[in-house]
NUSE-89090 format. One line per 5 residues: their letters; for each residue x negated, y negated, z negated of N, C-alpha, C. Coordinates in Angstrom, 3 decimals. Layout:
<sites>
A	X/Y/Z/X/Y/Z/X/Y/Z ~ ...
</sites>
This chain:
<sites>
MLITY	24.067/-1.833/13.602/23.845/-1.630/12.045/22.671/-2.518/11.698 ~ 23.222/-3.256/10.365/21.952/-4.080/9.624/21.725/-3.281/8.390 ~ 20.217/-3.247/8.228/19.720/-2.689/7.025/18.583/-3.744/6.439 ~ 18.270/-3.623/5.176/17.470/-4.251/4.408/16.963/-3.760/3.205 ~ 15.830/-4.360/2.629/15.329/-3.406/1.418/15.633/-4.158/0.201
YNKIK	16.180/-3.530/-0.905/16.474/-4.270/-2.160/15.595/-3.811/-3.198 ~ 14.667/-4.716/-3.863/13.953/-4.072/-4.869/14.989/-3.957/-6.268 ~ 15.003/-2.968/-6.568/15.806/-2.434/-7.389/15.394/-2.869/-8.849 ~ 13.910/-2.437/-9.018/13.572/-2.857/-10.296/12.140/-3.698/-10.226 ~ 11.389/-4.186/-11.193/10.295/-4.932/-10.675/9.165/-3.984/-10.495
EGVGA	8.554/-4.190/-9.418/7.268/-2.934/-9.161/6.441/-4.074/-8.365 ~ 5.223/-3.282/-7.871/4.108/-4.177/-7.180/4.254/-4.251/-6.230 ~ 3.181/-4.610/-5.268/3.288/-4.933/-3.795/3.086/-3.618/-3.097 ~ 2.467/-2.699/-3.273/2.356/-1.342/-2.954/3.462/-0.555/-3.058 ~ 4.299/-0.278/-4.007/5.647/0.440/-3.801/6.581/-0.434/-3.086
QYQRI	6.757/-1.562/-3.094/7.860/-2.286/-2.554/7.522/-2.604/-0.993 ~ 6.542/-2.732/-0.641/6.143/-3.211/0.883/6.040/-1.762/1.694 ~ 5.812/-0.840/0.870/5.876/0.390/1.636/6.887/0.865/1.961 ~ 7.835/0.577/1.034/9.314/1.010/1.310/9.887/0.069/2.607 ~ 9.331/-1.175/2.456/9.841/-1.942/3.657/9.644/-1.791/4.891
ICLLA	8.124/-1.245/4.783/7.548/-0.674/6.211/8.022/0.592/6.743 ~ 8.597/1.488/5.851/9.327/2.741/5.835/10.802/2.522/6.516 ~ 11.380/1.501/6.047/12.743/0.905/6.610/12.649/0.508/8.056 ~ 11.613/-0.572/7.848/11.263/-1.144/9.352/11.132/-0.253/10.435 ~ 10.310/0.905/10.131/9.886/2.242/10.902/11.322/2.778/11.345
IAKRH	12.297/3.166/10.389/13.270/4.175/10.507/14.278/2.983/11.415 ~ 14.343/1.755/11.471/15.069/0.740/12.056/14.702/0.717/13.439 ~ 13.354/1.228/13.631/12.825/1.068/15.028/13.159/2.197/15.758 ~ 12.934/3.150/15.171/13.191/4.480/15.539/14.719/4.666/16.078 ~ 15.532/4.213/15.486/17.006/4.591/15.526/17.830/3.069/16.092
NIKYI	17.093/2.349/16.541/17.989/0.879/17.245/18.781/0.417/16.210 ~ 18.132/0.121/14.982/18.935/-0.519/13.874/18.384/-1.857/13.584 ~ 19.180/-2.816/13.022/18.378/-4.270/13.200/18.024/-4.151/11.648 ~ 16.957/-4.561/11.561/16.351/-4.986/9.980/16.349/-6.420/9.909 ~ 16.747/-6.507/8.742/17.001/-8.075/8.124/15.949/-8.210/6.734
HIPII	14.823/-9.348/7.148/13.958/-9.317/5.990/14.681/-10.613/5.052 ~ 14.412/-10.228/3.740/14.749/-10.821/2.789/13.378/-10.882/1.761 ~ 12.967/-12.234/1.704/11.725/-12.142/0.636/12.073/-11.408/-0.725 ~ 11.135/-10.848/-1.336/11.340/-10.262/-2.530/10.666/-10.529/-3.996 ~ 10.712/-10.330/-4.952/9.957/-10.810/-6.194/9.236/-9.505/-6.329
IDHNY	7.623/-9.706/-6.685/6.718/-8.628/-6.934/6.261/-8.980/-8.217 ~ 6.088/-7.634/-8.919/5.368/-7.590/-10.064/3.919/-7.707/-10.099 ~ 3.489/-7.579/-11.410/1.726/-7.403/-11.371/1.077/-8.499/-10.964 ~ 1.878/-9.665/-11.377/1.378/-11.130/-11.201/0.622/-11.458/-12.702 ~ -0.499/-10.989/-12.711/-1.401/-10.839/-13.952/-1.573/-12.392/-14.390
NNDPE	-2.257/-13.095/-13.454/-2.691/-14.423/-13.402/-1.864/-15.438/-13.339 ~ -0.267/-15.199/-13.184/0.837/-15.892/-13.367/0.712/-16.861/-12.339 ~ 0.617/-16.300/-11.135/0.315/-17.301/-9.649/1.772/-17.763/-9.360 ~ 1.777/-19.058/-9.154/3.305/-19.406/-8.916/3.829/-19.109/-7.658 ~ 2.933/-18.894/-6.549/2.992/-18.684/-5.233/2.848/-17.120/-4.944
WNEKW	2.845/-16.354/-6.165/2.550/-14.807/-5.779/3.407/-14.267/-4.657 ~ 4.823/-14.379/-4.672/5.555/-13.693/-3.877/5.646/-14.330/-2.528 ~ 5.436/-15.670/-2.280/5.070/-16.331/-1.245/4.027/-16.191/-0.528 ~ 2.796/-15.756/-1.243/1.566/-15.293/-0.369/1.895/-13.937/0.146 ~ 2.346/-13.106/-0.624/2.648/-11.528/0.018/3.262/-11.619/1.449
DKMFN	4.458/-12.559/1.161/5.252/-12.755/2.084/4.788/-13.100/3.275 ~ 3.800/-13.980/3.234/3.266/-14.765/4.411/2.113/-13.672/4.781 ~ 1.493/-12.958/3.931/0.336/-12.012/4.190/0.784/-10.665/5.556 ~ 1.942/-10.168/4.883/2.392/-9.318/5.784/3.123/-9.698/6.994 ~ 3.942/-11.007/6.873/4.527/-11.402/8.012/5.742/-10.572/8.634
INKLS	6.266/-9.968/7.712/7.351/-8.913/8.113/8.300/-9.748/8.995 ~ 8.602/-11.025/8.612/9.775/-11.794/9.263/9.143/-11.732/10.714 ~ 8.054/-11.704/11.136/8.173/-11.810/12.606/8.729/-10.358/13.510 ~ 9.006/-9.209/12.755/9.335/-8.197/13.312/10.698/-7.737/12.866 ~ 11.374/-8.749/12.178/12.837/-8.604/11.808/13.972/-9.140/12.818
NNDEI	15.269/-8.954/12.660/16.029/-9.267/13.792/16.792/-10.334/12.920 ~ 16.035/-11.141/11.961/16.811/-12.229/11.111/17.549/-13.322/12.017 ~ 17.078/-13.688/13.231/17.168/-14.625/14.023/18.420/-14.427/15.021 ~ 18.880/-12.910/14.718/20.287/-12.590/15.627/21.441/-12.572/14.919 ~ 21.152/-13.053/13.771/22.618/-12.864/13.023/22.634/-14.155/12.007
DIKEV	23.838/-14.420/11.372/23.923/-15.481/10.366/23.979/-14.476/9.063 ~ 22.970/-14.858/8.443/23.040/-14.113/6.880/24.065/-14.404/6.116 ~ 24.610/-15.632/6.384/25.830/-15.975/5.488/26.839/-15.536/5.527 ~ 27.017/-14.917/6.945/28.329/-14.239/7.620/28.392/-12.933/7.216 ~ 27.464/-12.303/6.699/27.351/-10.928/6.593/27.894/-10.697/5.102
KYTEK	28.530/-9.196/5.204/28.948/-8.944/3.901/27.691/-7.842/3.091 ~ 27.607/-8.011/1.995/26.488/-6.915/1.262/27.177/-5.709/0.771 ~ 26.595/-4.421/1.171/26.959/-3.371/0.519/26.753/-3.514/-1.009 ~ 26.958/-2.385/-1.593/26.572/-2.258/-2.912/24.608/-1.899/-3.252 ~ 24.304/-2.370/-4.206/22.696/-2.352/-4.041/22.340/-0.855/-4.608
FRLDL	21.087/-0.460/-4.331/20.525/0.580/-4.979/20.925/1.836/-4.131 ~ 21.367/1.811/-2.987/21.865/2.867/-1.966/20.783/3.882/-1.745 ~ 20.819/5.164/-1.971/19.763/6.033/-1.759/20.028/6.819/-0.386 ~ 20.841/7.163/0.259/21.020/7.832/1.406/21.302/6.942/2.722 ~ 20.546/6.926/3.786/20.520/6.313/4.901/21.678/6.851/5.893
DLDKD	22.957/6.441/6.009/23.786/6.902/6.984/23.238/6.125/8.392 ~ 22.780/6.682/9.294/22.432/5.970/10.417/23.285/5.871/11.516 ~ 24.445/6.504/11.283/25.380/6.175/12.603/26.289/5.057/12.133 ~ 26.232/4.327/11.518/26.906/2.966/11.203/26.925/2.272/12.517 ~ 27.928/1.678/12.913/27.875/0.476/13.986/28.683/-0.686/13.789
DNSIL	28.416/-1.241/12.473/28.992/-2.513/11.872/27.950/-3.384/11.717 ~ 27.629/-4.245/13.002/26.768/-5.392/12.504/27.354/-6.495/11.565 ~ 28.503/-6.204/10.965/29.011/-7.447/9.942/28.602/-7.166/8.311 ~ 28.401/-5.909/8.415/27.627/-5.540/6.869/25.997/-5.307/7.029 ~ 25.618/-5.699/6.105/24.318/-5.596/5.586/24.117/-4.440/4.508
YQFTY	23.498/-3.265/4.934/23.190/-2.288/4.064/22.089/-2.349/3.200 ~ 22.139/-2.308/2.036/20.616/-2.545/1.028/20.228/-1.267/0.746 ~ 19.134/-0.821/0.862/18.523/0.536/0.531/17.239/0.149/-0.438 ~ 17.197/1.034/-1.473/15.724/0.896/-2.041/14.799/2.152/-1.800 ~ 15.231/3.011/-1.592/14.545/4.184/-1.265/14.764/4.933/-0.230
PFKVF	13.834/4.751/1.061/14.045/5.318/2.453/13.269/6.642/2.785 ~ 12.605/7.362/1.622/11.809/8.389/1.632/12.561/9.632/2.173 ~ 13.558/9.655/1.946/14.509/11.099/2.202/14.148/11.179/4.031 ~ 14.270/9.875/4.435/14.324/9.974/5.943/12.776/9.629/6.462 ~ 12.090/8.841/5.826/10.869/8.731/6.769/9.875/9.624/6.217
DSNPD	9.880/10.288/4.787/9.059/11.577/4.573/9.410/12.704/5.430 ~ 10.394/12.700/6.125/10.532/14.261/6.899/9.791/14.149/8.038 ~ 9.394/13.027/8.401/8.514/12.815/9.695/7.797/11.636/9.783 ~ 6.736/11.342/9.060/6.306/9.994/8.581/5.541/9.641/9.752 ~ 4.871/10.353/10.615/4.042/10.244/11.640/4.866/9.850/12.940
YYLNS	5.935/10.145/13.034/7.043/9.832/13.907/7.469/8.583/13.710 ~ 7.914/8.178/12.522/8.215/6.837/12.128/7.261/5.733/11.979 ~ 6.319/6.091/11.431/5.249/5.074/11.209/4.412/4.918/12.750 ~ 4.414/5.709/13.553/3.644/5.617/14.994/4.609/4.562/15.805 ~ 5.736/4.147/15.588/6.555/3.313/16.123/6.501/1.965/15.877
IKNDI	5.665/1.631/14.637/5.762/0.123/14.640/4.227/-0.163/14.075 ~ 3.402/0.896/13.830/2.102/0.672/13.027/1.190/-0.447/13.965 ~ 1.039/-0.466/15.186/0.629/-1.592/16.034/1.223/-2.789/15.793 ~ 2.559/-2.937/15.561/3.261/-4.065/15.471/2.766/-4.571/14.057 ~ 2.764/-3.607/12.924/2.733/-4.567/11.835/1.088/-5.067/11.598
IRVYD	0.538/-4.135/12.410/-1.018/-4.779/12.321/-1.161/-6.098/12.983 ~ -0.628/-5.872/13.991/-0.690/-7.112/14.811/-0.160/-8.483/14.077 ~ 1.089/-8.530/13.767/1.273/-9.513/12.833/0.844/-9.883/11.452 ~ 0.283/-8.859/10.822/-0.393/-8.930/9.700/-1.793/-9.393/9.984 ~ -2.263/-9.403/11.411/-3.835/-10.116/11.607/-3.575/-11.477/11.951
ENNSN	-2.353/-11.622/12.564/-1.987/-13.086/12.926/-1.976/-14.165/11.622 ~ -1.930/-13.640/10.689/-2.093/-14.312/9.395/-3.249/-14.188/8.396 ~ -4.081/-13.013/8.750/-5.100/-12.676/8.154/-6.677/-12.717/8.721 ~ -6.523/-13.034/10.031/-7.682/-13.035/10.695/-8.806/-13.530/10.429 ~ -8.383/-14.808/9.473/-9.495/-15.598/8.967/-10.239/-15.143/7.640
RILIY	-9.635/-14.193/6.907/-10.224/-13.600/5.683/-11.474/-13.000/5.979 ~ -12.737/-13.446/5.082/-13.655/-13.077/5.293/-14.174/-11.620/4.732 ~ -14.668/-10.634/5.531/-15.074/-9.413/5.036/-16.564/-9.405/4.548 ~ -16.656/-8.843/3.475/-18.288/-8.809/2.891/-19.107/-7.653/3.138 ~ -18.658/-6.828/4.078/-19.070/-5.619/4.345/-20.264/-5.807/5.421
NKSKI	-21.255/-4.680/5.055/-22.794/-4.906/6.241/-22.046/-4.546/7.475 ~ -22.139/-5.452/8.262/-21.743/-5.364/9.814/-22.501/-4.190/10.472 ~ -23.615/-3.900/9.924/-24.375/-2.871/10.861/-24.549/-1.598/10.077 ~ -23.746/-1.365/9.023/-23.386/0.008/8.361/-22.066/0.116/8.455 ~ -21.768/1.411/7.992/-20.376/2.034/8.095/-19.547/1.763/6.714
SIAIH	-18.795/0.943/6.733/-18.058/0.186/5.321/-17.009/1.529/4.859 ~ -17.422/1.400/3.641/-16.532/2.675/3.035/-16.120/2.256/1.631 ~ -14.430/2.047/1.729/-13.894/1.233/0.571/-13.159/2.414/-0.304 ~ -13.532/2.543/-1.575/-13.002/3.370/-2.460/-12.104/2.744/-3.222 ~ -10.718/2.956/-3.495/-9.922/2.245/-4.096/-9.604/2.947/-5.510
IRVFN	-9.957/2.398/-6.679/-9.326/3.221/-7.892/-8.548/2.661/-8.975 ~ -7.235/3.128/-8.910/-6.380/2.269/-9.610/-6.414/2.720/-10.970 ~ -6.534/1.706/-11.719/-6.629/1.954/-13.166/-5.665/1.278/-14.019 ~ -5.269/1.255/-15.371/-3.946/0.940/-15.440/-4.303/-0.130/-16.949 ~ -3.407/-1.127/-17.268/-3.474/-2.225/-18.498/-2.416/-2.192/-19.037
KNDVV	-2.353/-3.002/-19.941/-0.978/-3.429/-20.956/-0.227/-3.899/-20.258 ~ -0.313/-4.599/-18.913/0.708/-5.142/-18.425/1.482/-4.131/-17.456 ~ 1.039/-2.928/-17.250/1.815/-2.078/-16.564/2.890/-1.487/-17.350 ~ 3.524/-0.369/-16.568/4.688/0.154/-17.413/4.106/1.089/-18.584 ~ 4.404/1.238/-19.643/3.841/1.298/-20.973/3.469/2.906/-20.914
EYFND	4.495/3.857/-20.212/4.191/5.214/-19.949/2.755/5.539/-19.147 ~ 2.862/4.644/-18.091/1.741/4.776/-17.069/0.431/4.363/-17.869 ~ 0.389/3.477/-18.590/-0.861/3.039/-19.324/-1.199/3.864/-20.275 ~ -0.010/4.471/-21.137/-0.670/5.776/-22.196/-1.041/6.796/-21.333 ~ -0.667/7.353/-20.268/-0.950/8.138/-19.478/-2.271/8.132/-19.155
YINNK	-2.596/6.756/-18.327/-4.088/6.615/-18.135/-4.916/6.413/-19.385 ~ -4.542/6.103/-20.438/-5.540/6.278/-21.430/-5.896/7.579/-21.742 ~ -5.032/8.419/-21.920/-4.867/9.808/-22.164/-5.516/10.818/-21.226 ~ -5.426/10.381/-19.968/-5.923/11.126/-18.895/-4.955/12.346/-18.538 ~ -3.474/11.994/-18.620/-2.680/12.763/-18.707/-1.805/12.765/-17.071
TCRFY	-1.351/13.582/-16.748/-0.508/13.738/-15.195/-1.378/14.075/-14.289 ~ -1.052/14.523/-13.022/-1.589/14.956/-12.019/-2.254/13.776/-11.465 ~ -1.646/12.336/-11.856/-1.816/11.132/-11.231/-3.395/10.784/-11.474 ~ -3.732/11.039/-12.702/-5.396/10.566/-13.006/-6.174/11.946/-13.011 ~ -5.986/12.705/-12.077/-6.863/13.967/-12.069/-8.382/13.900/-11.636
MTCDM	-8.580/12.096/-11.082/-9.760/11.848/-10.293/-10.418/11.450/-11.635 ~ -11.877/12.297/-11.862/-12.498/12.021/-13.220/-13.695/11.108/-12.809 ~ -14.368/10.568/-13.494/-15.623/10.146/-13.218/-16.397/10.860/-12.373 ~ -16.759/11.892/-13.042/-17.624/13.056/-12.464/-17.081/13.114/-11.008 ~ -15.849/13.678/-10.855/-15.457/13.697/-9.481/-15.682/12.528/-8.446
YISYI	-15.598/11.300/-8.877/-15.941/10.310/-7.933/-17.627/10.366/-7.849 ~ -18.212/10.450/-8.612/-19.681/10.666/-8.655/-20.305/11.632/-7.940 ~ -19.305/12.808/-7.741/-19.978/13.900/-6.778/-19.448/13.652/-5.226 ~ -18.175/13.063/-5.240/-17.777/12.424/-4.089/-18.536/11.507/-3.372 ~ -18.791/10.610/-4.074/-19.800/9.425/-3.640/-21.060/9.980/-3.029
SKLKK	-21.733/10.918/-3.640/-22.900/11.739/-3.324/-22.744/12.206/-2.093 ~ -21.518/13.054/-1.877/-21.191/13.755/-0.775/-21.284/12.762/0.598 ~ -20.376/11.679/0.371/-20.319/10.508/1.482/-21.403/9.995/1.492 ~ -22.310/9.837/0.734/-23.873/9.017/0.844/-24.486/10.238/1.926 ~ -24.324/11.666/2.189/-24.816/12.695/3.060/-24.300/12.665/4.089
EYLNS	-22.990/12.490/4.188/-22.355/12.323/5.313/-22.534/11.268/6.073 ~ -22.518/10.002/5.808/-22.612/8.992/6.482/-23.899/8.162/5.660 ~ -24.976/8.337/6.315/-26.285/8.080/5.726/-26.463/6.452/6.020 ~ -26.054/5.625/6.767/-25.868/4.532/7.280/-24.580/3.833/6.802 ~ -24.496/3.969/5.315/-22.853/3.456/5.089/-23.302/2.424/3.843
DIHIF	-22.256/1.445/3.835/-22.029/0.566/2.904/-20.782/0.803/1.964 ~ -21.139/1.311/0.873/-20.071/1.763/-0.253/-19.501/0.806/-0.850 ~ -18.010/0.628/-1.212/-17.567/-0.360/-2.335/-16.500/-0.033/-2.900 ~ -16.600/-0.187/-3.857/-15.280/0.359/-5.212/-14.500/-0.767/-5.436 ~ -13.336/-0.652/-5.373/-12.250/-1.619/-5.633/-11.608/-1.283/-6.754
SQKDT	-11.594/-2.186/-7.866/-10.821/-1.541/-9.277/-10.508/-2.811/-9.849 ~ -10.287/-2.737/-11.357/-10.066/-3.565/-12.060/-10.671/-3.491/-13.297 ~ -11.439/-4.557/-14.006/-12.383/-4.746/-14.958/-11.647/-4.355/-16.364 ~ -10.554/-4.707/-16.548/-9.981/-4.738/-17.838/-10.052/-3.176/-18.675 ~ -9.639/-2.317/-17.715/-9.489/-0.969/-18.316/-10.741/0.277/-17.543
FDIHY	-11.310/-0.348/-16.631/-12.254/0.385/-15.925/-13.295/1.335/-16.337 ~ -13.767/0.642/-17.558/-14.594/1.396/-18.397/-14.302/2.681/-19.243 ~ -13.045/2.507/-19.300/-12.379/3.721/-20.204/-12.716/5.243/-19.585 ~ -12.490/5.269/-18.340/-12.869/6.610/-17.500/-14.049/6.563/-16.643 ~ -14.415/5.151/-16.074/-15.491/5.261/-14.866/-16.686/4.519/-15.203
KQLYD	-17.111/4.190/-16.550/-18.283/3.467/-16.713/-19.374/3.878/-15.955 ~ -19.644/5.414/-16.094/-20.748/5.734/-15.225/-21.001/5.423/-13.900 ~ -20.003/4.980/-13.209/-20.028/4.553/-11.784/-21.027/3.248/-11.645 ~ -21.368/2.609/-12.714/-22.138/1.375/-12.988/-23.630/1.788/-12.269 ~ -23.994/3.213/-12.789/-25.299/3.615/-12.563/-25.712/4.311/-11.411
IENIT	-24.514/4.261/-10.366/-24.766/4.808/-8.808/-25.608/3.806/-8.176 ~ -26.827/4.193/-7.655/-27.400/3.212/-6.815/-26.591/2.898/-5.307 ~ -27.121/1.800/-4.986/-26.600/1.435/-3.352/-24.921/1.414/-3.356 ~ -24.199/1.071/-4.262/-22.826/0.860/-4.160/-22.595/-0.425/-4.753 ~ -21.579/-1.056/-4.493/-21.049/-2.417/-4.746/-19.642/-2.319/-5.374
LHLED	-19.695/-2.701/-6.721/-18.191/-2.500/-7.412/-17.666/-3.838/-7.381 ~ -16.292/-3.764/-7.220/-15.689/-5.000/-7.133/-14.609/-5.130/-8.413 ~ -14.815/-5.813/-9.461/-13.720/-5.427/-10.528/-13.148/-6.944/-10.533 ~ -13.666/-8.195/-10.469/-13.147/-9.211/-10.730/-13.477/-10.496/-9.665 ~ -14.460/-10.151/-8.669/-14.988/-11.200/-7.737/-13.989/-11.411/-6.642
LDTFD	-13.232/-10.399/-6.239/-12.131/-10.597/-5.400/-10.751/-10.806/-5.888 ~ -9.906/-11.425/-5.303/-8.487/-11.493/-5.619/-7.743/-10.352/-5.017 ~ -6.541/-10.206/-5.520/-5.669/-8.941/-5.033/-5.465/-9.018/-3.354 ~ -5.283/-10.177/-2.907/-5.189/-10.178/-1.459/-6.231/-10.123/-0.622 ~ -7.330/-10.413/-1.025/-8.855/-9.810/-0.276/-9.031/-8.704/-0.552
TFNHL	-8.961/-8.026/-1.741/-9.079/-6.807/-2.080/-8.389/-5.568/-1.079 ~ -7.023/-6.029/-0.934/-6.057/-5.341/-0.054/-6.620/-5.382/1.550 ~ -6.865/-6.324/1.879/-7.522/-6.822/3.157/-8.844/-5.758/3.587 ~ -9.695/-5.998/2.493/-10.876/-4.850/2.582/-10.408/-3.359/2.672 ~ -9.607/-2.935/1.966/-9.088/-1.547/2.195/-8.406/-1.360/3.647
CKADI	-7.675/-2.191/4.036/-7.104/-2.213/5.287/-8.257/-2.226/6.551 ~ -9.452/-2.770/6.247/-10.032/-2.983/7.518/-11.696/-2.061/7.472 ~ -11.678/-1.286/6.381/-12.812/-0.527/6.291/-12.793/0.709/7.202 ~ -14.218/0.967/7.456/-14.235/2.069/8.650/-14.039/3.501/7.680 ~ -13.998/3.621/6.627/-13.340/4.677/5.991/-12.971/4.252/4.647
LVMGL	-11.374/4.534/4.552/-10.843/4.102/3.162/-10.709/5.275/2.342 ~ -10.791/5.480/1.184/-10.701/6.476/0.042/-9.691/6.085/-0.465 ~ -8.582/6.491/-0.439/-7.197/6.128/-1.062/-7.323/6.064/-2.690 ~ -6.873/5.534/-3.364/-6.675/5.631/-4.673/-5.332/6.288/-5.007 ~ -4.862/6.674/-6.090/-3.867/7.127/-6.813/-2.741/6.076/-6.795
SSFSV	-2.098/5.764/-5.883/-1.379/4.491/-6.092/-0.572/4.051/-4.786 ~ 0.275/3.493/-4.675/1.270/2.997/-3.791/0.407/1.801/-2.764 ~ -0.369/1.079/-3.743/-1.270/0.226/-3.090/-2.130/0.525/-1.864 ~ -2.562/1.908/-2.246/-3.737/2.652/-1.368/-2.861/2.964/-0.261 ~ -1.824/3.749/-0.554/-0.789/4.244/0.494/-0.522/3.000/1.776
LAAFY	-0.100/1.724/0.984/0.369/0.652/1.847/-0.989/0.428/2.585 ~ -2.095/0.325/2.031/-3.213/0.056/2.469/-3.595/1.006/3.895 ~ -3.361/2.089/3.637/-3.926/3.162/4.514/-2.874/3.128/5.824 ~ -1.452/2.633/5.492/-0.755/2.290/6.683/-1.146/1.341/7.669 ~ -2.071/0.519/6.985/-2.677/-0.783/7.908/-3.987/-0.498/8.290
NKNTV	-4.701/0.621/7.870/-6.026/1.080/8.292/-6.229/1.608/9.647 ~ -6.572/1.386/10.769/-6.638/2.132/12.010/-7.983/3.139/12.061 ~ -8.853/3.207/11.266/-9.887/3.878/11.202/-9.513/5.299/10.508 ~ -10.690/5.762/9.623/-10.511/7.120/8.914/-9.908/6.576/7.513 ~ -8.976/7.610/7.131/-8.531/7.436/5.723/-8.441/8.767/4.978
IYLPF	-9.113/8.735/3.855/-9.025/10.141/3.275/-8.118/10.222/1.900 ~ -7.358/11.119/1.915/-5.879/11.032/1.197/-6.212/11.876/0.006 ~ -6.135/11.407/-1.112/-6.060/11.796/-2.373/-4.797/12.174/-3.086 ~ -4.412/13.586/-2.975/-3.037/13.788/-2.882/-2.488/13.762/-4.337 ~ -1.665/13.091/-4.855/-1.162/13.154/-6.050/0.523/12.932/-5.929
GNTVR	1.225/13.784/-6.766/2.565/13.540/-6.930/3.113/14.131/-5.348 ~ 4.292/13.189/-4.977/4.848/13.635/-3.697/4.741/12.765/-2.822 ~ 3.608/11.996/-2.636/3.213/11.047/-2.038/3.343/11.520/-0.562 ~ 3.511/10.352/0.371/3.728/10.785/2.034/2.139/11.003/2.357 ~ 2.012/11.844/3.294/0.722/11.879/4.177/0.875/11.742/5.591
LKSWE	0.103/11.315/6.542/-0.112/11.475/7.793/-0.848/12.175/8.380 ~ -1.000/13.156/9.309/-1.452/13.842/9.798/-3.009/13.561/10.068 ~ -3.187/12.209/10.281/-4.213/11.763/10.678/-5.594/11.605/9.531 ~ -4.578/11.405/8.276/-5.626/11.521/6.894/-6.137/12.889/6.631 ~ -7.380/12.475/6.610/-8.477/13.465/6.082/-7.980/13.879/4.450
IYNP	-7.615/15.119/4.287/-7.106/15.601/2.564/-8.626/15.705/1.702 ~ -8.946/14.982/0.753/-9.927/15.122/-0.190/-9.683/16.519/-1.045 ~ -10.557/17.424/-1.091/-10.241/18.739/-1.757/-11.341/18.957/-2.733 ~ -11.177/18.677/-3.955/-12.226/19.156/-5.112/-12.721/20.428/-5.156
</sites>
């Protein structure tokens, strides 16, 4: 059986590569061939002409795919946007395209991700080992990702962010201040960094500027280096976004999960409980 990911609509790197990783894990567990096809990624706010290619190179998924075993020109494609994975197909002449693998993956995320976690980190590091980390090496690095929304996002998400609606935006500034204080007490020798975006950060989180001995990253790092810092932190405090979920897949250390919606959670992740 041959499977691949099909990006149904324009979405960011977190949402789409999370699905690719899920499909790759399913393929590994069920002895299915995964075919990697480069995708188009949204949220290219600076109109980088190499945006899609850079992400493709960063994750290096092609190294784990079965593309070299088939002639992509010779296979037939199924209809797009398939939701249900039929894992019993035995025909390598048809490439099944899936957008949402969560029905299978989320049934046992640890079982699936553990089959490929070392592999995805290995091929990721092949292309990213030269990225410089700005963490203090003598301290415990803590990365806090705060997802904010701007006018380039889906209108409904932006409006919800502005009005602080839905469970996705339950983490208030006061809650972050309280939790950072707790982290400082728990990890006395820590180097705390917050990663977010400057455009609309001040709407809800302006008071975070006043916290002593933390470093805010709003515009000094690009998205690629930001993601790498989340992956390599000693402690990752996930944001309420797929970008954080994806980074947590790649983080081998302590991950603190902030539950929102129906997002997947691994057993090793610690749960933040306000």
